[in-house]
N, C-alpha and C positions, 0 to 999 in steps of 0.2 A: 469405536470410529475415532476418538478422540486422536489413538495413537495414529490410525492412517492419516490423520493431517497432517501433525506431525512429520512422520514420518517423509510426507509429498512435500511440506516446507521445508524439511534438510535436504532433499534433494535440489531443491530450485536452488538454496542459497548456494548450496556446490557448483551448482553448475554456473551459479554469477559469479563468484571465487574463477570460475578454469577458463571462462571467458575472458575473464577481466587478463588474465594471465596470459591468453590468448591472441587479444590484442594490444598488451604490452608487447610481446612477442614478433610481431608482424610491423609496431613502427607506428601504429596508427596513433592520431589524438590520443591527448590523456584520457583515461579510462578510471571508474572508479565503482564500488560499490558499496553501497551503504546499507547496515541491519540497525534494525532499532526495536523500540517497543512502540504500540501503536495503540493509545484510547481513541474508542468512537463513539459518539453523541448520536445513536440512530434514530429513526423511528419507523417502525415497519408495519403497525398499524394501519389504519387509512383516518381523516378526518383529524378530531383533534392531534395535538404533538404524542399522546404514547410512548413518550421519546422511552429511551433505557439507554444503561451504559452497557457497549461491547469492550473486550479486551484481547488485545491479539500482538502477533508481531510483523513485521514487512520488511520487504528487502528489496534496492533498487540498483539495478544494473545502470549506469549512464557515459557511452563515449564521446567526447569531444569530436564538434566539426571544426572550430575556431571560432574567435573573435565571441566569445564567451557562450555560441550554444553549442547545446548537445540531444543527443537523443535520450531518450530516459524507457524503460522495461520495470514495469515496477509489478510486486508478488504480494499482496496481502493477505492474511489472515487473520479472523476475529472472533469470539463465542460468548455468547451468553446464556445460563442452564435457564434464565426462570426472566423471561421474555416477558417486562409489563408487568410484573406478578400473577403469570395467567399459566406458571407450572411447565410452561412453553421450553424446550429450546432449541438454541439459533446457531448454526455456522454462519458465515457469510465470508467467501473468498472470493479475492477482485484478482485482476491481469489487466491491467492498465499500460499503455504507448504513447510517446507524443515526445515531444518538445520542452528542453528548458532551458532560461537564460539564466546565464549569471554573472554576477557581476564582482571581476574579478580585480579592483585596484588597489585594494590594503592587502597587506601582508598575511595577517590572521583571520579577515575577517571576509567571507563567502557571501551576500546575500544573493537569493534565486528564485522564480518562478520559474511555472510547470503549467500546460494544460497536455492532458493524458485522457486517451480514451480506450474501450478496450470493453471488456463485461465483469457480468457476477457472478458468482453459484453461490444459492442458500439454502441449505439444510437444516435436518435436524425434525423435530416432534411439531416444530410452528408448520412447517409444509407436510406434515402426514395427514392421516386417515383420522376420523374420529373415535379410532380405538388405540391410541398414544404411538404409533409406527412414526420411524421415520421417514420424512419422504424430502426430496428436490425440487430446484427450479433453478431454472439460467435467464439472465436476462443483458441487457447493455448497464453500463457504466463509463464514468466520465467523474474526472476530478479538477480543479483548480484552486492553487493554490500558491505559498513558498513557502518558502524558512531561511536560517542562517547557521551558518558552518564556521565554528572557530578552527583556526591551523591549529594543530598541536604541535606535530612533528612535519617533516617531510611529508612522511607518506600517509600518513593518520592526521584527522579531523575529528571534531565534535561535533556531531547535530546537532545542536541547543533546542531546536523545536525548528517542526515542521507545521503550517497548519493548512487543513484544504477542504474546501466544500467537495461532497461526494457525492453526487447523484448517483442511483440504483434503480432499477426499473426491474425488479421482482413483483411476482404477484403476492396480492395481498386483499381480493376480489373486492376491490373502488377502481382506484387510480395506475393503478402498480407504479408508483411511484413513491421512491425515498430522497428525503433529501438529510445528509448526515453530514458530521462536522468531522473530521478525523485531524486528530494530534500524533505527532510521531517525535520520537528522540532518539538517538543514539550514535554510534559511533559510523565513519566514512572510511573506507582505504583506497588512497591511490595508487595510482598506478601510468607509468608511461610518462608523458612530456604534456605539459598542458596547451 
């Protein structure tokens, strides 16, 4: 199962790079592709925190609209093999879209804020039957937050941090709401004009 998710994430990241190349070739406003490691502090069980850590990867494609605004597509995948010491596994994949506002007044520093909506897919033995089989569920997701990029070269920046509140609506036998914290760091590739 892990191999399937890695393969799907690899396909998505390849599609992001091809999209950025196509946007550059069509002369659209600046486009960027970011790839990074993500840490998520999650709470799948209802009631008290029941919090646990998840690790994964995320990628974003953003295309500029002008005046610091851009449209973002975000895909992230996160895994935990022992949710809240229960022995149950969980994969969460989110796919989100929405606007970003970047403040580009500095030569090297670019802070940004964004609001994204989309969906989440949860799978693993956490959603399976009592016999330990895997199951899956889908639900609504949204995130809001921001980050800071440091421009290393004309075409490459370092995403020092991206911190977001990530709300998912996956089944949990109670209120079907998870309030998560997602922190990402990575690299950003720039294409085309800003």
